[in-house]
N, C-alpha and C positions, 0 to 999 in steps of 0.2 A: 455553817458550808453556808456559803448566799449561791445562787445561782451563778452571778459576773465571778464567782471565782472559781468556776467548771469550766475547765478549758475544753471548748472546742464546742459540740453538742447544739447546736444552737436552733436548726431543727427538731430536737423533744424538747429541747426551754420550750420554744413557742404552743409544743401541743401539750404540753403541762400547763403553761399558764391560762393556753385556753379549755381547758378540759375544769383545771381548777374553778376558773371567769362562769362555766358556764350549768356549772355543781354537775360536772362529767367525769368527776376521776373515780376511777373505779376502788371500789374495798382492797381489790391486789391490784398489784401491779408489778410487771414483771419487765426490769431495764435486762437488756438481751443486747448481745455485743461479743466484740473480741477480748479476750483478757488485755487488763492495765489502759483500757480508754476513760474507766475515770466510774464504774458502774455505782461502787458504794460511795464516792464524792458525790454524784447526783441522788443518790437514795437519801444520803443524809443532807441535800440541799432540800429536796421535796417535802422531809417530815420538818425542818425550818424556817419553808416557806407554810405550810400548812398551820403552822405553830408562832406565825411571828404573830406580839402585840399588834405592831404599824408598820407594815407591810410596805412599800414603798415601790412604786411604777417597777411593779410584777417579779420583786425581788426583795425576800426578808431585811429586815431591818440591821437585825445584826448586832443592835445596841440592848435591846429589851432582853428580858430574864428569862426568857423561855431560849430569845435566841445566843444568849451567852451559855446559858445550861446547854445547849445542845451541841455547840462550838467546841463546848470542852469537851463532850460526852460525858456528863453529867447529870443528863436533866431524865428524871424517875418515869416519865411516858414516855422517851424511845429506849425501845427496849435492841439491842443487836445479839441476833444467829451466828456461829461462826463452825465453822470446819476447825474441827479439834482432835487431838489426838484422845485415845480411851487411856481413863486413865484410874481408878481408883483408890481410896487411902481415907483406913478407918473405917473401910465398910460404907463408903460415901462415894459415889462416882461424881468423876466431874463434872460442870456442866461450862457452859460459855462464862457463866458471872465468875468459874475458878479461876480465868482463864483471862480477863477483860482485861487485868491493870497493862497489862504488853501492849495488848492489842490497841487500848487508845494512847497509852505512849507514842506507837509508832504512825497509827492513823492520822490521829491529830496534830499530830506533826508534820505531817505528809499525807494530803489523800490519798495518792497516790502509791501508797504504799501497797504491793502488790501479795498476788498468791501465795507463791516462792519465796518471797521476805518473810512471810506468817509461817511456813511452814520452817525456817527457820529457826526464828524465835522462841517457835515449840520443842523445837527439835528433833525434826520430824520428819528434818530429810526427808526418809529412808522411808518412811511409812507414812499408813495412810491416814489421809481427813478426812471425817465425814461427822455429819449431822444425825444425830442418832432419835429415838423413839423416846428415850429420857428427857430427851434436851425439847419434844413437842411437847409431851405430858408437860413441864414442869412449863410451857409457855403457856399452852391451855386456864393453868392455876391460875398462873397471873395475867392473862390476857382481859377475863374477866372482871377484873377488882377497876374499880370506880378510877378514872384521872386523879392522877395527885393534881396538879397543878394547867395541865395545856388544854384546850380547843380538842386535840384529837390523840387517841395512845397510838404510837407507833412500834408499829416491829420489821425491824431490817434483816431479812436473812441471806448473806453475804454467799455467792457459790452456791447457790439452790442447788444442785443439782448433785450436791456432795450427801443432801441428805440418803441412807439408806430406806430400805424398801419401804422397812418396816414404817421408818419413823414417817414415809413421805404419806402411807396412808391416812394413819393419824393426825398431818398435815389436810389432808384431803377435806377431812369431816370439819377441819376448822374456816379450809375458806369454806366450805358450801353452808353455815352457820356465823357468822363474824358474831361477835355481838356490838354497840351500835359505837357510830366514832371513833372505829377502830380503822387504820390502815397498814398495809400488809405487804409491802416492798419489797420482788426476790431480786437479787442479779443472777445474770447464770451465765454462760458464755456458749454451752452448749444444749441450747434446751429439749433436744432427740431424748435427752437420760432422764425429764422428768418424768413424770407420770402424764396420758396423752390428756385425761382428768385436770390434771393440775395445768395444765397448758391452756384448757378448756376455760378455764375460769377467769384466770388473770385476764386483765389490759396488758399489751402487750406495746412496750413503747422502744425501738430499737436506738442501741447507741454506735454511732462508727468511729471508724479510724480517723484518731486525731494527725491537722495540715501537721508538715515536714517544719516548717518553720515554728508552728508554737509551740512543735516540741522543743524544739534547737533553743527558742527564749528559755525552757521550764527550765532545763539544762544547766541555761547562765546566769539564771534567775533565781533558781532553791539549789541546784548545785555547788554552784560558781567557778560552772565548767567552762574552759578558754573556748569565747565564739568559735573557732573554724574547727575544734575538737566535735565543739556543740554540734553544728553540722552535721559531719562526717558517722556521727553515733545514731544524731536523727535518722539519717538519710537510710540505715541500716535499721530500724525500729518499731519498722512494719509496720506505722502506724500505732505503736502504744505504749503510753509513756511508763507503764511494768518496762517492757525491753529494757529501756533507756536506763530504767534505773538499776537493772541488772547487769547491762555491763560496766555501772560503777560497783558490783560489790564484788568482794573475796571470793565470790563463786565465780564470776567472774574471769578471776586470774587464774584458778582451779585451772578452767576453761584454756586459758590461755596454755598453762600448761600442757595441758591434756591432747593440745593442739598437736603442740611441738613432739611431744609424745608419739604420737599417733604417726608424723608424718616421718619422722624417724623409722619409726616402722615399717611403714607402706614402703618405706626405699629400699631397704633389705628386701620387703619381699618372703620373709621368712613370715612361716605362718605363725609359726608359736612364739615370735614377738609381736607377731598382728595381734592375735588374741588375747595377749599381755597388755595390748595399749585398749583395745575396746573394749575390754571387756568390764573397766569400772567404769564404762561409759553407758553400758546396755543393762547395767545393774542400776543406774536412776530412776529417776524420775524422769516421766514423758517432757516436761517440763523441760526439765535439764538438759534431756538428748536433744529438745529441737534445737533449745539456745546452745547446744554446744555445734550444732551445725550452720546456725544462721551466724554465728559467730566465724565458722574453722572457713566460710562461704567470702567474707568480710576479709578474713587473712589470707583464705588463700591467693588473694586480687592485690593483697595491699604487695605481695609477695613481687608481683609483674611490676611494681613502683618501682620496688625497689630493683628489680633487673631494670629498670630501665634510665634509674636514678631521682626519680623523685619520692626517693623517703619520705620529705617534709609533708607529701602527702598524704602518708596513708596513714590510719588509727591504729600507733602500735607507741607503746611503752619503750620508756628506755631500755629496759630490762627484754625486753622482747628485741631491741633493733639489731643486737647484735645474731642472734640466731637469723631472721629476718632476713639478714646483710647474706652472713653462709647460706642459705637454704634459696635465694633468688641465684643462684650460677646455676640451677638447676631445670630453672622454667621457661617457657620462654609464651612466648600470649596464645598462641592451639596448645598448652597444656595448657593451662590454666583457665581457659575456657571449656575444656572435656569434663577437668574435674571439677568445677563450681559446676556441672551440669548435673555429674554423679552428686554432687549432697545435695543440689537442692529439688534432683529426686527422692533421696533419702530423706530428706525434711517430708515432699508429700507421703513417702513411705511411715514415717512414723506417722503422722498425719491421723495417718487414714488409718491406725493401731497394727499395724504391720508388724512380727515378729522382730523386735531391736537385734536381736545375737545377730538374726540375715541379713537384715540391714543393715547394718555395721561392717561385718564382715566381707559380703558381697563386696559393697563400697569399698572399700580398706582394697579388696585385691583388683579393682578394677582400675582403681587408683591408681596401683603400684604397677599397672602396666603401660599405663599411661603416662607417668613421670619418667620412668625407663623406657619409654621408647617399644613398648613388644610388640603393639598394637598401632 
């Protein structure tokens, strides 16, 4: 992964290059940014640049033996630590290395491989993924060995906020006394979940949301999405390629079906039907809930386009169009605006760790009253 292959993040690239040129890149770096903006790709680009045998114009060459191995995830001196599900087999506790083949196949095919995609790869959509103390202890045994081939040993910790408490304390000791010529690069979307002492021992580099045009171009070039649809999807991705990728998955289709079920339920106003519709949503992960709300905001606004006869501008699949056409008869601009506000408030509440059952139930009842013109 070269810096030139990382989408956007020009300020962060300049900062890292300047630090490396001045020999001021810290042994522990924390890449902080919203999910889906390329933290893991950026971390890999740093690892490749630091170990490139023939760097060119502030970037790795992409051709030397170290670059080729790092770009395929097979370099012995570049180690990844990943959030995983708890699994024991034959008395052996599984660690990152036991799941790494699946990760390598996904990430090195598309460096914007997202955390929800990783959850699905592991079959852990409804399970808590974490980095355990056993992982950190195994890392400490490996990291003090001499590098095999590269100038620097590199450890990349993906979603460092997933380290559990015991693991974080063990990891802190490694940060305090790292071996020579070792770089530890952590990615994180919520640094408040990290120990204060871990935060304080890292050089923090912020990564920003990606431009809409850049996301649209990625969808066209990498995913084969038609240009108009790519622009629509980029517009609701909130600067996150991870979000845009989610809109292309089977789970996005499941959310579309959940959205249709939810709309039918709120139209009836029957409490049991509303609960039946929202229960599968509030029992899902927070990431799923937030994505459901984002997609719902877009689709409720699309219903107004259908109402106005502008369905060609809507981000709707062929399977969705018949439903949207029928539903559009019950909305107008005022209703769509107010329901959108309720969905947006629910998104803020979920992001702020609100009780999902209460949030979705309350939002549904209010949306029913708006839809039926009760208030």
